[in-house]
N, C-alpha and C positions, 0 to 999 in steps of 0.2 A: 340706398334705401332698402330696408328689409321689411316686407309686409308679411301677411299671414300665409301667402302662397307665392309660388314663383312668378305667377302672372302679375302680382302686385309688388314685386321686388326688382331692384336694379342690380345686376351683377357687376363685380369689379375684380380686376386682376392687377397685381403689381406690375409696374413697367419692367419689361425684360430687355436686356441688351440684344440687339439684332445679331444673329449669328453670321449675317452677310455683311462683312466689313472690309474696307480697303486699307485698314491699318496694317503695318508691317509686323511680321513675327519678330521676336527679340530672342537672341541666343547669347548667353555668356558661356564661354569656355575658359575655365580657370585651371591653370597648371600650378603645381605646388613646388616651391623651392627651385624654380627655373631661373638660372642666371641670365644676365643681359646678353651674353654672346652665345648661348648654347644651341639656339636654333640655327639651321643652315642659313636662313635669310637674315640672321643677325651676325654672321661671320664664322660660325663653327664649321667643322668638316663632318659633323654628324648628319646623316641623311634624314631630312624632315620634309620630303617633297610636298606633302599635303598642306602643312602649315606655310611652306614657302609659296604654294599656289594661292592660298588665302592672301598672302602679302602681295603677290603679283597682281591679284585682282582687286586688291584693296590698298590699304596704307599701312606703313610701319611708322611707329612713333619712337623717337630716340630721346625724348625729354619727358617721359611719363614716370610717375613716382607712386609708390605704395607706402605702407606704414612700417615696413621691414619685418612684419610678423603676420602669421596666417589669420588668426581670429580677428584682430583689429582691421586688417585689410578687407576681410569679407564683410564685416559689419559696415564699413564705409562704402564698399561697393554696392551693397544691397539697400542702403538707406540714403546715400548722398550727404551724410553728415560725418564730421570728424569722429575718430574712434572714441575718444573720451566722452564726447557728447552722447554717444550711443550706449555708454556703460560698458564698453568692451575695449579696454586699453591694453590688455594683455591676453594670454591664452584663456579660453573660456572657463577652464577648470578653477581659476583663482578668483575668489570673492574676497576683497580686502576689507569690506565693510563700508566702502566709500562709493558714492554714485558713479564715479568714473571707472570703476573696476569691479563690476558685479558679475561679469562673465555672461551676461544676458542682454540682448538688445532691448533697449527701453521701449515701452509702448508709445511714447511721444515721438519716436523716430520710426514711423511706419516704413516698411520695406517696399521695394518696387513691386514685388509679387502682390502685396496687399492693394497697392494703388491700381495696378493693371487689372486685378480681379474685378474691381469696381467699374473698370472701363470695358468690360466684356471679354477680357482675355481668359484663356486657360493658363494655368501655371504649374510647371513640373520642376522638381528639384531632384537631381541625380548626382550621387557622389558624396564628397566630404561636406559635412555641415559645420561642426566645431563652433557652434554659436549657442550652445546650451551648457549651463553649469554642470560640472561633473556630478554633483549630488542630484541633479534632475535627469540624468541619463539612465534611469532605472525603469523597471516595469511599472512603477507607480507614479512616474512623472514628478511634478506636473509637466504637461505636454505643451503649454502655451509658448514655450521657447523652441520647440521642435518645428520642423518645416511646415507640418500641417497646421500648426498654431500660428504661423506667420504668412498665411496667404497662399501657400502652395497646396494644390489639390492632390498631388501624388508625390511620394518621396520613395526613393530606393537608393541606399547608400550606407554610410557609416557616420556615427555621431562624433567620434573623437578626432584627434589631430592626425593620426596615422593608423594604418592597419596593414596586415600582411596581405600581399598581392595574391597569394595562392590560397590563403585560409583567412579571409576577411571576417570581421565582426559586422555582419550585415543587418540592416534594418529596412523593413518595408512598411510604410505608413508609420505607425507607432509601435510596431512589434518587431522583435528580433527574429530573423529567419535564417535558415541554412542556405548555403550556396547551392545553386541548381545542379552542379555536377562536380565531380572530384577532380583533383589535380591529374590523376591518371587518365581521366577522360578529356583533359585539355583545358581545365579551368584556369582563368586569369581574371582578376578584378577589372582591369581596363576593358577587356572585351565584354564582360558582363554589364558594366555600367553603360557602355555604348549600346549594347543590345536593348537595355531598358529605355534609354532615351529615344532610340529609334521606335521602339514599341509604343511609347506614350504618344509620339508625334503621329505615327501612322494611324493609330486608333483614333486620335482626335480628328485628323483630316478625313477619316472614313465617315465619321458621324457628323462633322460640321466643317465641310471643305473650306469655307471662307472665313471661319472664325480664327482670329489670331491667337498665337500662343507665346508664352515666355518660358524658355527652357534654360535652367541654370544647371550647367553640366560641369561639375567640379571634380576633376580627376584626383586620385591619390598620387599619381605620378607627376614629376619624377622624384618626389619625396622619398627618403629612406623609409623602409628597406628597399634597396634597389634589386628588383626581381623581374625577370622576363623569360619568355621561352628561349631555350638555348639557341635555336636557329637564328634569332635576332642578335644575340650576343656574339656568336661565332663570326658574324660578318666583320667584326672589328678586331679580330685576333691579330696581334702584332702591330696594330695601327698606332698605339700609344706608347710603344717601346721608346720612342723619342723623348718622352717625359713631358711634364707640365710646363717647363720653361719654354721649350721650343714650340710646343702647341700654343701657348699664350702669345708668343711672338707672331706665329703664323696667322692666328685668328685676328690679331691686331692689324696686321697688314691687309688681311682680307676685308676687314671693316672699312679701312681707308679706301680700298678699291671699290667697295659698294657704295661709297658716299654716306656711310652711316655716321662717321665721325670726321671732324676736320682734319685736313692733311697735316697740320702742325700739332696734332694731339701728341702729348707726351705719355709714354707708358710708364706708370709709377714703378718704383722698386717693389720687390715682393713684400707681402704682408709679414709682420713679425711672426715668427714661429714656422714659416714655410722655408724648408731647406732647399738649396739649389739641387736640381735633379742629379747632377754629377757628384754631389756629396753623399748620395745614398749608396748603400751596398747593393750588389747585384740581386740579392734576394729581395730587398725592399723594392727595387725597381720592378722586378718581376711581379710581385704582389700588387703594387700600386697601379701598374699598367693594366693588370687584369681588372682591377676595381673600376677603372675608367672605361674599359671595354664593356663591362656590365652596365654601367650607367648609359653609355651611348646606345647599346642595344635596347635598354629600357625606354629611352626617349624615342628611338625610331619605332619601337612597338606601339607606343602611345600615338605617335604620328599616324601610323597605319590605321588605327581605329578612329582617329579623328577624321581621316579620309573617308572611312565607311560612313560616318555620321554626315559629313558634307555631301557625299554621293547620294545619301538617302534624301536629303533636302532637294537635290537636283532632280532625282527620279520623281519626286512628288510635285515638281514644278514650283517649289517654294524657295529655292536658293536666292534668286534675285529679289524676292519680296521679304527677305529676312536680314535684319541688322545683326551681324555677327561681330562680337567683341571677344577677342582672345587675349588673355593677359596672364602674367605670373603674379602670385600674391606677395612675393618678396624676392630678394636676391638669392643666389646660390648659397647653400648652407655649409659652413665650415665646421660644424659640430662633429664631423668625423675625426677631427684632431690631426695630429701630426702623422699618425700611422694608419688611419682608417679603421674599420671594424668589420669583422666577419659576422658577429652577432651584435648589432648596434644597440641591443637592449641589455647588454651586459655591463660594460664599464660604467656607464652613467648611473645605473641603478644599483648594482651590486658592489660597486666600489672596488672591483677587482679587474684591473686592465688586462686585456688580452696581450700576450707577448707574441713577438714576430713568429717564432717557431710554431705556435699553436695556430696562428692564422695561415701560415704556409701549408700546414698539414691539411687545411680545409679549402685550399685554393680552388679545387675543382667543384666545390659546392657553391661558390659565389654565383649569385644570380638565380639560384634554384630554390626549391621549396624548403630546404633544410637550413638555409642561411638567411640572415637578416642584415645584409651588408650596407655599409656606408663608405663612400670614398674619402681619402684624406683631404685636408683643407687645401693642399696644393692644387687639387683638381677643381675645388670650388673657386679658388682664386682665378684659375684659367676660365672657369665658367662665367665669371663676372668681368672678363676682359672688356675694356681696359681700366676697370674701376677698382677702387680700394675697398678692402674689408668685405663683410658678408652680411647675410641675414642677421637681424637684431641690431645692426649698426645704422646710424642715421647718416653716415657717409654714403656716397653714391652706390657702393657695392651692395648695400642693404636695401636701398629704396628705389634705385633707378632700374626699371624693369621693362621687358618687352611688352608692347601693346600693338595688336593688329586689329584693324577695323575694316570690314567689308560691307559695303552697301552701295551698289552701282548707281542707284538713282541720284545720289548726292556726290559721288566721287567721279570727277571728270579726268583725273590723271592717275589711273590705277598703276600700282607698282611704285608710286612715289614715296618719299620719306617726309615726315612732318617733324619739325623741331620745336613747336610751341610748348611751353612749359605747362604741364598739367599733373593733376593728382587724382587718386582713385575716387575721391568724392565727386569728381566731375562726370563720371559715367552716367549715373542716374539722371541728373538734370539734362544730359544729352538726349537720353531716351525720351524723357518727358517733352522736351522741345520738339523732337522729331515727330511725335504723335500729337502735338498741340494739346497737351494736358497739363493743367496747373496742379502743383502739389496741394492737396486739400489742407486747410487750416485746422481741420478736426477729422479724426478717423475713429469711428466706433465710439464716439463720445469723449475721446481723449484729445485735447488741444495738442497740435503738432509743432515741434521745433521747425523753423524754416529750413529749407534745403541750404546747405553750407558750401556746396560745390559750385563750380562755374562750367556751364555747358561748353563742350568743345565741338559742337555741331558745326560751327563756323569753319573749323579746320578741314572738314571733309572736302569742301569745294575749293578752298584757297590755302595753299601752303605758305603764301607770302604774308598773310595777315599777321600782325603782331599779336602775341599772346594776350588774352583778355584776363588772365589770372595775374594778380599783383603780389599776393603774399601767401605763403603756406608754412605752417609750423609743423614740427615733428617732436614726438617724445615716445620712446619705447625703452622700458627697463632703465630709465634714468638718462639714457642717451638722448641728446636734444639737437635740434637744428631749426633754422629759420631761413626761408628764401624770400627775397623781396627784390623785384625788378632786376634780376640777374645776379645779385649778390647773395652769397650764402654764408652764414655763420653756423658752425657745427662744433659740438663738444661731446667727447666720449666721457661717460661717467663711470667711475670705479665704485663698486658696491661698498656700502658702509662708510662712505666719505661724504663730506659736506658738499652740497651743490655749489657753495661759494668757492670751492677749490677747483671747480672744473676749469679747464683751459679751453678757451674758444679759439677756433681757427677761422680764417676768413678766405673766401675764394670768389674770384670773379668768374662765374660759371659761363658767361658768354664767351670768354676767351680761354677758359681753362676747363675743358670737358671732364678731365679726370681728377680734378681737385688736387693737383700736384704742387701748386705754387701758393703756399700759405702767406697771405698778405696782412696778417693780423698786426705784425710789428710795423708795417708800412702805413697802415690806415687804422690806428687805434680808435679814432673817433667813429669810424664806420662800424667797428666792432661794438662799441658802446650803443650806437644807434640801433643795430640789429638785435642785440641782447635785450634792450629795453622793449623793442617791438615784440620779441618772443614772449616776454612776460605779459604784455598786453593781450596778445593772441591767446596765450595759455589761460588767462582769466576769462576771456570771452568764450572759449570753447571747452570749459570744464576740465582742464588738465590737472588742476589742483585737487588734492594735495600731491605734490611730488613724493615719490617713494624711493628713498636711497638704500633701502634694506637689500641685503643679499637674498638669493633665492631661499637659502636655508632659513633665514630669519622670517621671510614671508610665510614659509611653511609652518612655523611655530604658531602663527596666529590661528591656524585651524584647530589646534588642540587647546589653545589658551581660551577660546571662546566657548568651550564645552565643559560641562560638569562631568568629571571622570568618576566612575564607580570605584569604591574602595575595595570591594571584594571581586570574586570571579564573575565573569559575564558569560551568559549562555545565549547561544543563537540556535534556532531550530529552523531547518529548511525541509519543506515538504515536496516530495517528488510527485510529478503529475503528467506522465510517468517520469519525464526527465526535464530538468530546467537548467537554464544558464542565467547567470546574474552578472551584470556589468559593474555594479557599484557596491552594494552592501556585502563586503567580503571580509571574512575573519582575518585579522592581522596576527599571524603566528610568529613573527620574527622575534627570536630569542625569548620566547614566552613558554611557560609550562602550559600544556594543553591536553585536552582529551576529545577525541572524535568518537561518537557512538552512533551506530546505524541499526535501525530495526528493519528486518527484512524477512522474506519467506522465499525458500528455494524448494521447488518440487523435485528437481533432479540435479545431477552433477553438471549438466550442461547449462545450468542457470548461472552463467558467469557475466562479467562485465564490470564497468566502472561504478563505484559507489560515490566517490567524490573526486574531483580534479580541479586544480587551479593552475593553468598554464597551457603551454603548447610545446612545440619542438625546440623553442628557444630557451625553455626553462620552466620549472614549477614542480609541483608534487601531484601524485595520484594515488588513490587507494582503490584497489580493484580485486576481483576474484578471477582466477584463471587456473585451469586444471585442478579445480576443487581446492585451491589454496588461496589464502588471503595474502595480498602483496601490497606493501607500501614502498613507493619509489620516489626519490627526490633527485631531480635533475638540476644541478647547480650550473645553469647557463651553459651547458655543454662543456664545462671545464672539468667537472667532476660529478659523479653520480653515486647514489647510495640506494641499495635495494634490500629490503627486509622481507623475507618470505616465510610464511608459517611452516613449521616443521611437521605439523599434523594436518590431515585433510579436514575440511569443514563438514559439519553435520548438515542434514537436510531438515526441512520444515521451517517453523518460525523461531527465530532467535535473534540475538543482538551480537554485533561485532564491535569491538572497541580498540582504539589506538590511543596510547598515551605517550607523552614525551616528557622526560625529566632531564634537566640540565646537569651536566657533569663538569662544565667549564664555561668560559666566557662565550665560546662560539661552537659548542659541541654538546652532545647529549645522547640519550638512549631512547629509541623507539621500541615500544612493547605492543604486541598484538594479542588480542583476547577474543574468544568465542564463548558467549554465555558465561563470562567471568573467569574462564580458565585460560591461562596464558598459553599461547601456541607459537610464540616466536618473539625474538628481540634482536636488536642490532644497533650499532653506533652510527650516528650521522654527524657531519661537520657543516661548517658554513651556515650555521643556524640564524645568523643575522639576516639572511636573505630568504629563509624558508617562508613560503607563502607570499613571496614578493614577485609578481609576474605581471607583465603587460597584458596578458590574455585574460579571458573571462574565467569566472568561477562556475563550475558545473556540478550538478547533482544528478546522478544516474547515467552520466555519459561523459565523454571527453571530446567535446566538439572541436571544430576547426582542424587542429593537428595534434598528434599524441605527444604527451609529455615525455614518454620513453618509447623505445623500439619494441616493446612487448606485444603491442596490438596496433591495429589500424583504427583510426577514429571513424565514427564516434564511440565504438565499442559499448553500446548501451547495455545496461544491466537487464538480463533476461528474466530474472525473478521479479518478485514484488517488493519494491522498496517503499516503506511507509514514510520514514523521515530520517534525517541526519542531524545530530545535535553536536554543537561545538561548545566546550567549556574551556575558558581561557583565563589564566591568572599567572603572575600579576599582570594586570591588563591596563592598557592605555588606548582607548578607542580613538582612532584617528583615520584620516583619509590621506595621510602623507604619501603612501605608496601610489595612490591614484593620481595625486596632483604632481608629485615629483617627476613622474615619467613624462608628463606633458610639458612641464616647465623646462626640462632639460633638452627636449627634442623638437618641440613643435614651433 
């Protein structure tokens, strides 16, 4: 009641959640592209003592499954719904125009962060997000698909599917930020993310000691690029000279000894495309062994920092009051191909494969800040021991993943192994059951889809109970599978073919851990039964429409749904004093273009970058150095072109201009001008890839790492830069470059 005075009025305050709660904290630790066998506690010889300790104090699951790809797994993990039902059935950069593939988690599938926030928790997200469409990962948003728009109160990490470990594309809150120290000062992303997670928790416990928190700690590791401090890599020098075949056999035997797999498990033949180690040349063996040494060091380095995070919980007295869930988002990644990559952002994007001699020449760079390496598929196959295939496949190698859960209050046999069948949607209902919270039927006015997962809380106390999950469907990039009461039907789909032509395999997974004995010809009626069930589940959980198009065809839809200008297009960027842009980037590939900058220089020392798109792995940069204008194009460290002005630049206010004219299908001439007067020119090639970089686009600086070796990043322009204009013709505005890089690697 409100009267004329306070004495005549009745005050009211909204109900607040008590900060004194006995609810447990919740921590998700997500590793990226970690195969079934790559942790020490899952059979490998890689040193992961801290994750092994979590397993020894908790439980290891050997029958846990994900969606076979990063974005869909994360959507399901955070919502408890199947990926297509969340609107994220593929990498978040792709929006097909259909509800099942919008690249953004739907509002009717609220995230665990949103639910827990309403229950009095604080919520922090640290690391990889990859749940916002590429077109929304810009300075202008919208931000409702970013972490702070989905219930998290703090976010520090990166938005896309991967980033450089030494020069990451960092975001804090809704703003891009610079890394806190340089590589020379010892920077590495894994350490930085761990520091931030520790900071959030220590600050929260300082202000509200008994208030619970939810920390979503999603590392970039061990996803490519494989990069780590040299001292971690050198621990493994010579260890993998024995090759991937023997390593796979040794890990297989260790898994049997650990009781992770049945004693009668069959190790399948090598995946197609993986050569026997003995068939490789000595140079190939030397290179590929080093690539695995780098990966092993990378994983051990990650484990070290996970140990720091766990020790922090212990120091705060919070470890035993915290539910810790550690998992991988999919199986090991075979996209390194037959020969691996030194620059994993070259062959896929610029269509020019690295040759062995080029890779050998850079072997000493592997794992360091100037290489973006990825190991060959043979090592990914070993990483998935004893399973077939890799990430993106719905065979076990793509979807059967490590899962470790630690929560002493419920676990009575720490160190044990659990074999009940479960899926990534089952984690959220487990948390809700543990804290006795029902999923709301409505959240912020939006009616909610029911939780689609099955809680696995019952498995914490009893490893002998039968699995409560009865059926689970899978679909990723056309590959399909269905599991029902121990039977699994699976079909690999070839792009641009009819789904009616898919060949379904049949496995008795109770007695065939590795899916080695195809029983489709023996039990054709069981195949028909499971395929029919797949179609039922697919309709129930929003899988339709199935998409049989190749990646290239899917990319075409991006341009087909836009009206393209007939004439030249101009884009203007304003420096303030320096900006970097992650999305709205000029596409210069094989196009006639002009770059014009308006600037003021008071002295010859006013040098620096005018515009740059790229980093050490490739790109172009326009800069002033030693009072001369320079245009440099780094074609993925395979070849480079540098055009430097023959005359010194004037001082005062003036414009500089760069023009490009084609002289062939894949070549042309760059000309440099100051106030309309030509001051330099030179030829460049490989123009099909010019302006095509995984890194960001910068005005007034070259953040992260330099495109060339002429300067150290960020090399900001010291004069006054008003604006930079791009005029491009003939022009076809598209986001193909931005989408393609995610589709082919994430």
